[in-house]
N, C-alpha and C positions, 0 to 999 in steps of 0.2 A: 678531520674535523677540527676546527679551532677550539681551543680551551682557554678558560680564564685561570685565575689563581687556583692552585691546588688541583689542576687537571679537570675541573668541572666544565662540561661542554657549554659553550656560549649559546645563548638563546637567539634564534633567528626568527624574524617576523615574516609571516606569509604576506604581509602588506608591503614588503619591499625593504630595501636597506641591506647593507653588508653584502652587496653583489647579488642578492636574490630578487628576481622579478616578482612584482606583486601579482596575486591571482584574484579573480573576482569570486566573491562569495554570494550565494543566494540567487544565482541566475536560474533559468528554467532547467537546464541540465543538472545543475547541482541539486536543486530541489527534488527533481524527479528521481535522481539516483539515491538521495537520502531516504525518500519515502519507500522505495523498493527495498533498500537494505534494512530499514526499520521493520518492515513486514517479514523479511527473511530472518532477521534476528529473533523476532517474536516466534516465528514458526519453528526455528531451531530450538528455542527454549521450551517449546511445547512438544519437543521430540517428534516433530513431523519432518517430512522429507520435501524441502522446497526445490523446485527445478525451474530455472529461468527459461522463459519462452524464447522463440526465435527473435532476432533483432528486427525482422521484418514484421510490421504491424498489420498482419492480414487477418488475424483471428480475434483481436480485441482481448488478448490474454497476455498478462505480463509474467505471471507465475502460475505454476501448477503445484498444489500441495497434496502430498500423499500421506496416508496414515497407515502405519504398520498394524497388522493383525486384522481382526474381524469386527465389523460394526453392524449390528442388527442383521446378520445373515450375509453381509457382503464382505468379501475379503479384500484388503488393501484398497479401500475407497480413495478417490481423489476429488478435489475441487479445483476449479479454475478461477483465478482472480485477476481483476484489473485494478491497478493501484493509481491513485491520484494523491498528490501532496499539495496542501493548501496552506498558504501563509497569510491569507486575508479572510479568515473565517467569518461567516454570517450566520449567527445563531438566532433562530426565531423560536422562542418558547423551549420546547423539549427536543428540538431537532436542528440539525445543520441544514442550510439551504445552499446547495452546491450547484454552480452553473456548469453542467456537463455537456460537452459537445454531443449533438444528436448522433453523429457518426459513432461515437463511443457508446452512447446509451443503447443504440440499436444492436450492439454486439453483446449486450447484457440482457435485454428485454425479451420476453417470450419463453415458450416452453420447449421449443424444438432443438434441444441440445442433448448431447450424450452425457455430459457431465454438468453438475450444478455450477453456476457462475455467480460471482459476487463482486461488488464494488467495495474496495477497501480504501477509505478516505483517511489519510494521515494529516492531522492538523498540527502545524508547527508554528513557533513564534515568527514574527515578522523579521526579526534580526537573525540571520544565519549563525551569528556568533553564539546564540543561545540554544541552538539545536542539541548540543551535547555538552555535558559537564562531566569532567573526569577528576576523581580524587583517588587517593590510595585505597578507599573503601568501596567505591562504586563508580559505574559509568551510567549516567542518567541521560536518556534520550527524551526530548520534549517535542510535542506534548503527548499526544495519544492518537490511536487509530480507531476507526469505527467501520462497521460493515452494513451493507444493504443488499438485498436480493430483489431482482426485478422480473422474476419468472411469471408473476401474476399480472404483469403489465404488457401492453402491446407495443411493438416498434412504432416509430413515428416517421412521417414523411420528412426526408432530409433534402430540403430545397437548396441549401447553400453549404459549402464545405465548412464554414465557421459558425454555423447556426448552433445555438445551445438551447437546452431546456434545464429548468431548475428542478433538481431532484431533492427529495427529503431523505436525510440519513438520521434516524433517531439517535439522540444522545445516549439513550439506554443501551444501544448496540456497541458498547465498548469492547474492543478486541483485547482479550487476555488469553491465557492458556486455556481456561475452561470454555470460553465462548468459541475459540478457534476449534476445539474438539467438537463442540455441538453442531458446527456447520457440516459435519460428515454424517449427520443423522438422516434417517429415512424421510423426515418431513420435507427436506429439500429435494431429494431424489424423486419423491412422489409427485412433485409439481411438474416434472418433465414429461414429455410425450413418450409413452412406452416404445421401446425400440422393437422394430419388426424382426 
């Protein structure tokens, strides 16, 4: 590594220069990866066990979160989550109005699942440079994540691969350590069809 005066490493720019190729920030892949790691970091802070789903998008699940111990008579409960990262938020009153593909919505809606499912919506600044701020005292990730459950809703007819439906995600459903733990409660398991 090149160093400046006094052996201090030179600062290299991810935007190119000094022989480094520039990289694109804020594209779809970057945004999706940041949203998923945002959720994984929060889950780890909540002392949950996050497990990444298969790379093949067959089940509509990005992560499965498991909780150690017992919750209301159930040992080691799990929840499945689908993560969306949004840099162009549309807030109407007390809710976010998110355009979700019907294909993805249908993998969240309804009651015939073995495990409760949730949409986790990670809202980020438009500029990817603002997604993380690091100092000697903290690492701050912006902005926040919110959750919604669609077990009380019915799947929709999916006529076109890119068709969307606008879903409501309450602004009150802020994801933090306490709210993450609350999603493992019986209120969500009881919305599912009992297994035979």
